[in-house]
C-alpha angles and dihedrals in degrees: 000000000000134000118246137167112253120230093261089060093234107140131288126316128184117243138165121260114266097027126109119244116261124209119245090243090063125239134125122333112256135192115268112276094017115124120215095254097040119103087210135200092285093064119095113247091240090062095052098079146333130275121201124189118203124226091245092060092053090044091056094047091049092045093052092045091051094049090054092062114102110241097032108118099182145325130248138054121277097274094042091051092049093050090043092053090053094048091046089060095051110103109257091015119131127213112250112242090192097054108129093017125109124177141182113207123194130177094281107003141055134198119201132200120194131192108200142177113212131205116256114258100030125108109260090203091056093045091051092051092046091047093051091049093048095047096044092048094048098044096043092043096049101036107024089229119137110240104219097182143000111199116195125198113191102210101175147355118235111223118211094236096047117115113213138189088243092061089062095229123118131189093252125052 
């Protein structure tokens, strides 16, 4: 037996070797120097608080990962793209990275829906596989959430000779 100071700092108390000191008021054994309310150095970082990730964060990550895939022309359905093109031209307006992206985020999982426009001439099957890989890798890597599904709706095919509002060129100058 050896004499040690208990965590409350009230004198010496005998204890056996290899056991943690116990306060005189009872309670659970704690590591030496650890106060009752302190998470302490022995606690895993994951247990020292809670992290929540909003839907908009996952939408932005998924949107950026989708735009990086070769063969994706743009995101969003027809109306969303039209409204987005208008807001992009407003001074001080920012383009929405999350246009065409919808997510559901739970505590540990996320489901993602994408509306995309693909370039003419590329394999939609290959683009879908590449997009899923890119989105899953980015979202899981940045958030730690498990991506349970990535649903892709191909809304349009961009033809090389099509003029669009997004290109900034009209028929009349």
